[in-house]
C-alpha positions in Angstrom: -29.1 41.3 29.5 -27.4 40.8 26.0 -24.4 40.7 27.9 -24.6 38.3 30.0 -26.2 35.6 27.7 -22.9 36.2 25.7 -21.0 35.3 28.8 -23.5 32.6 29.5 -22.2 30.9 26.2 -19.1 31.7 26.5 -18.8 29.4 29.3 -20.2 26.7 27.8 -17.9 27.3 24.8 -15.2 27.1 27.6 -16.2 23.7 28.4 -15.9 21.8 25.2 -13.1 24.2 24.1 -14.9 26.2 21.6 -12.5 29.0 20.4 -15.2 30.4 18.4 -18.8 29.5 17.5 -21.2 30.6 14.5 -25.1 31.3 15.8 -27.2 32.0 11.9 -30.6 32.8 11.6 -31.7 29.7 10.4 -33.5 26.3 11.0 -33.0 22.9 9.6 -34.0 23.7 6.6 -32.1 26.7 5.4 -35.9 29.1 5.7 -35.7 33.0 5.2 -37.9 33.7 8.2 -37.9 31.5 10.9 -40.5 30.6 14.2 -39.7 32.0 17.7 -37.5 28.6 18.2 -35.3 28.9 15.9 -34.0 32.4 16.8 -31.5 32.1 18.6 -29.1 34.7 16.8 -31.7 37.6 17.8 -31.7 35.5 21.4 -27.8 35.9 21.7 -27.6 39.5 19.9 -30.8 41.7 20.7 -30.9 41.9 16.9 -34.3 41.7 15.6 -34.2 42.0 11.8 -34.5 38.5 9.6 -31.4 38.2 8.4 -27.9 38.1 10.1 -25.1 35.8 11.6 -23.4 36.2 14.8 -19.8 35.1 15.6 -18.4 34.5 19.1 -15.4 34.5 20.2 -14.0 34.2 23.7 -13.5 37.8 23.7 -15.2 39.6 20.6 -19.2 38.9 19.6 -19.8 40.0 16.3 -23.0 40.3 14.3 -22.8 40.2 10.1 -26.3 41.7 8.6 -26.9 43.2 4.7 -28.1 46.9 3.4 -31.3 46.1 4.9 -31.0 46.4 8.1 -27.6 49.3 9.0 -29.6 51.5 10.3 -32.0 49.2 12.2 -28.7 46.7 13.6 -27.0 50.5 14.6 -29.7 51.1 16.7 -30.5 47.6 18.2 -27.0 46.9 19.1 -25.7 50.3 19.6 -25.7 49.5 24.1 -24.8 46.4 23.5 -21.4 44.5 23.4 -21.9 43.2 19.6 -20.1 44.6 16.7 -21.9 45.0 14.0 -20.3 44.3 10.1 -22.2 45.7 7.3 -21.9 43.3 4.5 -20.6 44.7 1.3 -19.5 47.6 2.4 -15.9 48.2 1.8 -13.1 46.9 4.2 -15.8 45.2 6.0 -14.6 41.6 6.1 -16.5 38.7 5.1 -18.0 36.3 7.9 -14.9 33.6 6.5 -12.4 36.1 6.2 -12.9 37.0 10.2 -13.0 33.7 10.7 -10.0 32.7 8.8 -8.0 35.9 10.5 -9.3 34.9 14.3 -9.5 31.6 14.9 -6.4 30.3 16.2 -4.4 27.9 14.8 -5.0 24.2 16.7 -8.2 26.1 18.0 -12.1 24.6 17.6 -14.8 26.1 15.5 -18.3 25.5 16.5 -21.8 25.3 15.5 -24.8 23.5 14.9 -25.1 21.3 12.4 -28.7 21.6 11.8 -28.9 25.2 11.2 -26.0 25.8 8.5 -25.9 24.7 5.3 -24.1 21.8 3.8 -22.0 24.4 1.5 -21.5 26.8 4.6 -20.2 24.2 6.7 -17.7 22.8 4.0 -16.5 26.2 3.8 -16.2 26.2 7.6 -14.4 23.2 7.5 -12.2 23.8 5.1 -11.1 26.8 7.1 -10.6 24.8 10.3 -8.3 22.5 8.1 -6.2 25.1 7.0 -5.7 26.4 10.4 -5.4 22.8 11.8 -8.1 23.4 14.1 -10.9 20.9 15.0 -14.9 21.5 14.3 -17.6 20.9 17.2 -21.4 20.8 15.5 -23.3 17.9 17.6 -25.0 20.3 19.9 -26.6 23.9 20.1 -25.2 25.5 22.8 -27.7 28.7 22.6 -30.5 26.1 24.0 -28.6 25.2 26.8 -28.3 28.7 28.0 -31.8 29.5 26.6 -33.7 28.6 29.8 -37.7 29.6 28.2 -37.3 28.6 25.1 -40.3 28.7 22.8 -41.3 25.5 22.1 -40.9 23.8 18.8 -43.6 24.2 16.2 -46.0 21.2 15.5 -49.0 23.3 13.9 -52.1 22.0 11.7 -51.4 21.4 8.4 -54.3 21.8 5.7 -54.3 20.7 1.5 -54.5 22.9 -1.0 -56.9 22.0 -3.4 -56.7 21.5 -7.0 -58.4 24.3 -7.9 -56.2 26.4 -6.1 -52.7 25.0 -7.2 -53.5 24.1 -10.3 -51.7 20.4 -10.6 -52.4 17.3 -8.5 -49.2 16.0 -6.7 -48.8 13.3 -8.4 -48.2 14.6 -11.4 -45.6 17.0 -9.5 -43.5 13.9 -8.4 -44.0 12.8 -12.4 -42.2 15.6 -13.3 -39.7 15.6 -10.3 -38.9 12.2 -11.2 -38.1 12.9 -14.8 -35.4 15.7 -13.7 -34.1 12.8 -11.2 -33.7 10.7 -14.3 -32.3 13.1 -16.5 -29.6 13.5 -13.4 -28.9 9.9 -13.0 -29.9 10.7 -9.8 -31.8 7.7 -7.9 -33.2 9.7 -4.5 -33.6 13.2 -4.4 -33.1 14.6 -0.7 -35.4 17.7 -0.4 -35.3 19.7 2.8 -36.6 23.4 1.5 -40.1 23.6 3.4 -41.1 25.7 0.5 -40.2 23.1 -2.1 -42.1 20.3 0.4 -45.6 22.3 0.4 -45.7 23.0 -3.3 -44.7 19.4 -3.9 -47.5 17.3 -1.7 -49.8 20.4 -2.4 -49.8 21.0 1.1 -49.6 24.3 3.3 -49.4 24.4 7.3 -48.3 27.2 9.8 -44.5 26.5 11.1 -43.8 30.2 10.7 -45.4 33.0 11.3 -46.8 34.4 8.1 -45.3 31.7 5.9 -47.4 28.6 5.4 -44.9 26.0 5.7 -44.8 22.6 8.1 -41.5 21.7 9.3 -40.4 18.5 7.7 -38.0 16.7 5.3 -38.8 14.5 2.2 -36.9 12.3 0.1 -38.2 10.9 -2.9 -36.8 8.0 -4.6 -38.2 6.0 -8.3 -40.6 4.3 -6.0 -42.1 6.4 -3.7 -42.3 10.0 -1.4 -40.9 9.5 2.2 -42.4 12.5 4.7 -40.6 13.0 7.6 -42.5 15.1 9.9 -44.2 14.8 13.5 -47.5 12.7 13.5 -49.7 14.9 15.5 -49.6 17.5 12.5 -52.0 15.3 10.9 -55.6 14.5 10.9 -57.5 11.8 9.9 -58.1 13.5 6.7 -54.7 14.6 5.6 -53.7 10.8 6.4 -56.5 9.9 3.7 -55.0 12.2 1.6 -50.9 10.7 2.1 -52.4 7.1 1.8 -54.5 8.1 -1.4 -51.2 9.4 -3.1 -48.6 7.0 -1.7 -46.7 9.4 0.3 -45.1 7.2 3.3 -45.1 9.0 7.0 -42.0 8.9 9.2 -40.4 10.8 12.7 -39.5 14.4 11.7 -35.9 13.2 13.6 -35.7 10.0 11.6 -34.7 11.7 8.7 -31.1 11.5 9.9 -31.1 7.7 10.4 -32.6 7.6 7.0 -29.9 9.3 5.5 -27.4 7.5 7.4 -28.4 4.0 6.0 -28.8 5.2 2.2 -26.7 2.7 0.1 -23.6 3.3 -1.5 -25.1 2.4 -4.6 -27.4 4.7 -4.4 -27.1 8.3 -6.6 -28.2 10.9 -4.5 -29.5 14.5 -5.8 -29.0 17.7 -3.4 -28.9 21.3 -2.6 -25.8 21.8 -0.9 -27.1 25.7 -0.3 -30.3 24.0 1.6 -29.7 20.7 3.0 -28.3 21.4 6.7 -24.4 20.1 6.9 -25.3 16.9 9.4 -27.7 15.4 6.6 -25.3 15.2 4.3 -22.3 13.9 6.5 -25.1 11.3 8.0 -24.4 10.3 4.1 -21.8 7.1 3.5 -18.8 8.8 2.1 -19.1 6.5 -0.7 -22.2 7.8 -2.0 -22.2 9.6 -5.5 -23.7 13.5 -4.5 -25.3 15.4 -7.1 -25.3 18.8 -6.6 -27.8 21.1 -8.3 -31.2 23.3 -7.4 -34.2 21.6 -6.6 -35.7 20.7 -9.0 -39.2 22.6 -7.4 -37.5 25.5 -6.9 -37.7 26.4 -11.0 -41.2 24.5 -11.4 -42.7 26.5 -8.0 -41.9 29.3 -9.8 -43.2 29.4 -13.1 -46.9 29.4 -12.3 -49.1 27.8 -14.3 -52.2 28.7 -15.9 -54.5 28.1 -12.8 -52.1 30.2 -11.0 -51.9 32.9 -12.6 -55.6 33.4 -13.1 -55.6 33.2 -9.3 -53.3 35.7 -8.6 -54.9 38.2 -10.6 -58.2 37.2 -8.4 -55.9 38.2 -5.4 -54.6 41.1 -6.4 -57.9 42.8 -7.3 -59.3 41.8 -3.7 -56.2 43.2 -2.3 -56.4 46.2 -4.4 -59.6 47.0 -3.1 -58.3 46.5 0.5 -55.7 48.7 0.0 -57.5 51.2 -1.6 -60.2 51.2 1.1 -57.6 51.8 3.5 -55.8 54.6 1.0 -58.8 56.4 0.6 -59.6 56.0 4.6 -55.7 57.2 5.5 -56.3 60.2 3.1 -59.6 62.0 4.0 -59.0 61.2 8.1 -55.3 62.4 8.4 -55.4 65.3 10.9 -58.8 65.3 11.7 -58.2 62.3 14.0 -55.1 60.3 15.9 -53.6 57.4 13.8 -50.5 55.9 14.8 -48.2 53.4 12.6 -49.6 51.0 14.5 -53.8 51.9 14.2 -53.0 52.8 10.0 -51.5 49.2 9.8 -54.6 47.1 11.8 -57.0 49.4 9.4 -55.3 47.5 6.5 -55.6 44.2 8.2 -59.1 44.2 8.9 -59.9 45.7 5.4 -57.9 42.2 3.8 -59.7 40.2 6.1 -63.0 41.0 5.2 -61.7 39.5 1.4 -63.1 36.4 0.1 -60.8 33.5 0.5 -58.0 35.7 2.9 -55.6 33.4 5.0 -53.0 35.3 6.7 -51.0 38.4 6.0 -48.0 37.6 4.0 -45.8 38.7 6.3 -45.6 41.9 9.5 -46.7 44.8 8.1 -43.9 47.4 7.5 -45.7 50.8 8.9 -43.4 53.3 8.8 -43.6 57.5 8.9 -41.1 59.9 8.4 -37.5 58.7 9.8 -38.7 55.2 10.5 -39.1 54.4 6.8 -35.9 55.2 6.3 -35.1 51.8 7.9 -36.0 49.4 5.2 -37.7 46.5 7.4 -39.0 48.8 10.3 -41.2 47.0 12.4 -43.4 49.3 14.6 -43.5 48.6 18.6 -45.3 49.6 21.4 -42.9 51.6 22.6 -41.8 53.4 18.9 -45.1 53.4 17.5 -45.5 57.1 15.9 -48.5 58.9 15.2 -49.1 60.3 11.9 -49.0 63.8 11.2 -50.6 66.1 8.4 -47.2 66.0 6.4 -44.5 64.3 5.0 -44.6 60.3 4.0 -46.3 57.3 5.0 -44.6 54.1 4.1 -46.8 51.4 4.0 -45.3 47.7 2.8 -47.4 45.1 2.7 -49.2 41.9 1.9 -52.0 38.6 1.9 -52.3 35.6 2.0 -55.4 34.4 -0.4 -56.4 30.4 -1.5 -56.0 32.6 -4.9 -53.0 33.8 -4.2 -50.2 35.9 -1.9 -49.2 40.1 -2.8 -46.7 42.1 -2.1 -47.3 46.0 -2.0 -45.5 49.1 -0.9 -46.8 52.8 -1.5 -45.7 55.7 -0.1 -48.3 58.1 0.8 -48.5 62.2 1.3 -50.2 62.7 4.4 -49.7 66.7 3.9 -47.6 69.2 3.1 -44.4 67.9 1.1 -40.6 69.3 0.3 -39.5 69.8 -2.7 -37.2 67.5 -2.2 -39.4 65.0 -1.0 -41.4 65.5 -4.4 -38.3 65.0 -6.3 -37.4 61.9 -4.9 -40.8 59.9 -4.7 -41.4 61.2 -8.8 -38.2 59.8 -9.3 -38.7 56.8 -7.5 -42.3 56.4 -9.5 -40.4 56.7 -13.1 -38.0 53.7 -11.7 -40.9 51.9 -11.3 -42.6 52.0 -14.3 -39.5 51.7 -16.3 -39.3 48.6 -15.5 -42.5 47.4 -15.3 -42.3 48.9 -19.4 -39.3 46.7 -20.4 -39.5 45.0 -23.3 -36.4 42.3 -23.7 -35.7 39.5 -25.7 -35.8 36.0 -24.5 -32.5 34.5 -22.3 -32.5 37.8 -20.4 -31.6 37.6 -16.5 -33.2 39.9 -13.5 -29.3 41.5 -13.4 -29.6 42.5 -17.1 -32.9 44.8 -16.8 -32.2 46.5 -13.4 -30.8 49.2 -14.9 -33.9 50.1 -16.5 -35.1 51.0 -12.3 -32.5 52.2 -11.1 -30.8 54.6 -14.0 -33.7 57.3 -12.8 -31.2 57.4 -9.3 -28.0 56.9 -10.2 -28.5 60.0 -12.1 -29.2 61.8 -8.8 -26.1 60.0 -6.9 -28.5 58.0 -5.3 -29.0 54.3 -5.1 -30.6 51.7 -2.3 -29.2 48.7 -0.6 -30.9 45.8 -1.8 -32.2 44.1 -4.9 -35.4 46.0 -6.5 -37.5 43.1 -6.9 -37.8 39.3 -6.0 -40.1 36.3 -6.9 -43.1 35.7 -4.9 -44.0 32.1 -4.0 -47.7 30.9 -4.6 -49.2 31.0 -0.7 -46.0 30.4 -0.2 -42.9 32.4 1.3 -43.2 36.1 -0.2 -39.5 36.2 -0.9 -39.2 32.8 -3.7 -36.2 32.6 -6.1 -34.5 31.9 -8.5 -35.8 35.0 -10.5 -35.3 38.3 -9.4 -33.9 41.8 -10.6 -30.7 42.6 -9.0 -27.7 45.3 -10.7 -25.1 42.5 -9.4 -24.6 39.3 -8.0 -24.8 38.8 -4.6 -23.3 35.2 -3.5 -25.7 34.4 -0.9 -29.0 35.0 -3.3 -29.1 33.0 -5.9 -31.9 34.8 -7.9 -30.9 35.5 -11.7 -32.1 32.6 -13.1 -32.9 33.4 -17.1 -36.5 35.2 -16.9 -39.4 32.3 -17.7 -43.1 33.1 -18.9 -45.0 32.2 -16.3 -42.7 33.8 -13.4 -43.9 36.6 -10.8 -41.5 39.4 -9.7 -41.9 42.5 -7.5 -41.0 45.7 -8.6 -39.8 47.9 -5.7 -37.0 50.7 -6.3 -36.8 52.8 -3.2 -34.7 56.0 -1.5 -34.1 55.9 1.8 -32.3 58.6 3.6 -31.3 58.3 7.1 -32.9 60.7 9.6 -35.3 61.8 6.8 -37.5 59.1 5.0 -37.9 56.7 3.1 -39.8 55.8 -0.3 -40.7 53.1 -1.8 -43.3 51.9 -4.5 -43.6 48.3 -5.2 -46.0 46.4 -7.6 -45.7 43.0 -8.5 -44.9 41.8 -13.0 -45.9 38.4 -14.4 -43.5 37.6 -17.2 -45.2 37.1 -20.7 -44.1 36.5 -24.0 -44.4 39.2 -26.6 -43.9 38.3 -30.6 -41.5 36.4 -32.0 -39.9 37.1 -35.1 -36.2 37.0 -37.0 -34.6 38.2 -33.8 -35.8 35.9 -31.4 -38.9 35.4 -28.4 -39.5 38.7 -27.0 -40.4 39.3 -23.7 -42.4 41.7 -21.5 -44.0 42.0 -18.2 -47.9 42.7 -17.4 -48.5 44.4 -13.4 -51.0 42.7 -11.7 -50.8 44.9 -8.6 -53.9 47.7 -8.3 -53.5 50.4 -6.4 -52.8 54.1 -6.8 -49.8 56.1 -6.8 -49.9 59.0 -4.8 -50.2 61.7 -7.5 -49.8 64.4 -4.4 -46.5 63.5 -4.5 -45.6 63.7 -8.0 -43.9 66.6 -10.0 -45.9 65.6 -13.9 -42.6 67.9 -14.9 -39.8 65.9 -14.2 -41.4 63.1 -16.2 -41.0 61.9 -19.4 -43.9 62.2 -21.8 -43.9 58.3 -22.2 -43.4 57.8 -18.4 -46.5 60.2 -18.2 -48.5 57.9 -20.6 -47.2 54.8 -18.3 -48.9 56.0 -15.1 -51.4 57.3 -16.6 -52.6 53.9 -18.3 -51.9 52.4 -14.9 -54.4 54.3 -13.5 -56.9 53.4 -15.9 -56.3 50.1 -15.1 -56.2 50.4 -11.2 -59.9 52.7 -12.0 -61.1 49.6 -13.8 -60.5 47.0 -12.0 -61.2 48.5 -8.5 -63.5 50.8 -8.4 -66.6 48.4 -8.9 -65.8 47.6 -5.7 -66.2 50.6 -3.8 -68.7 52.9 -2.0 -69.7 55.9 -4.4 -67.8 58.2 -1.6 -64.3 56.3 -2.5 -65.2 55.5 -6.3 -64.9 59.7 -6.3 -62.2 59.8 -3.8 -60.3 57.1 -7.1 -61.1 59.1 -9.5 -59.6 61.5 -8.9 -56.7 60.0 -7.3 -56.3 57.8 -10.7 -56.7 61.3 -13.1 -55.0 62.1 -16.1 -51.3 63.5 -15.3 
């Protein structure tokens, strides 16, 4: 099937004399996750992971993806003609290096200019110029061969009230315009779905588990223009837009609008997000200021209302997860439980909570060796029955009107080996050490990541991903520009200065192919500590409340300080969660949050 699709694509390439065609994982907005309509890379390669880029030539087909997906991609591509390129591994060419080497002189490089961002498109354009080649960017060739392509999403939109958002749209627009003035810009083109949702205090449903609406926005000093499909707005939304002076225009009209921008204007945009076609629709004489969207930093620093709401959301989410963990630990070996049925039980507990909107992502419920795949998703074919031994890793979260959550717990289902206990204890130590960090203002995630990795590195172990990422407020669960990472990764701009009010995950892990995976994940709020002659000190507050499984801990492998950190954490969990549990659940939680 995949071979037939690739051959069909090559036939369309041949008609247009295209020698190489790029198919990324992207929509027209550079979103991290995309709706079914935009899963062209999945369609053409068969790889189901959320991140990856395919490059098709007349003789070869390659798929580039990062370390989170190496095991999964190897399995999914094993019976296909697609070659896996493990990004970041020694001796593996980057996509650009591959194109530079394999694009023939005088040839033609193709891609849909709407799904490639301006920065990447410009890099490909440069390669083509050096190769005296041409670009073909005006068509989506996968669309031609994808006969049963899902419909373009056009789902309803709702207003996020100020009691949840903490700031009105007029105030946010005023702040954006102040940043525009500082940079000397008269027009700001905004294409990030997360930033548009945050700025206009609206949420939608055009990407599964990501409450955004497919749209573009242009901000001038006089008006705000929202390009979207008119059928997604009901009368209430129309009145809302009128009240705050948002002009509505058809979604596809963005290309004509940008084409008509006067050369006298100065445009602020982020080339890492704005798609190649929008940028190249601008008059070449228009001055462009390349910078991060001002809204990215603004929405990353949560206001007081958001932070208060987030803490409330985490208590509810902690109650749901603790009820799930109690059910799992007391029923394993007594009744049939599978990866999917466990995941379903947890989802039901979340749905019981007030202000629940949706899951914040597809739950990862992975037993045994399946957990070695960081982003494993159980299917009806792979759904594994849980046994009273080994580990179950559950990475999950919820969207509530008062915030979004992301929590991972790895739970012992019965007998463990000494190696499994040692590795679990080490991951726990890594998590606690980062959460306990105290640092001077000006530090970035890259300065602190070693606190998490050091216990693992001492065992000669590592994990092929970042240690943590920012969290959106009822938005995308992976939000920049904050994060924890031990080295700069060009495609992920997540190493900003850590500011008060930023929320970042803390999720070290160990993943041993064919054996097991272990991850413990909490969310941390960055806060100010004392200020003295050395400067402003900063610290973290942990806001995820659920037990870390003491059945898998070797206390002797922890320092006195680490044991105290775990005991203090568990004391807080019991205090926050126990009032919302049944008597039986409370007694169980008392045992699983006991001092060690």
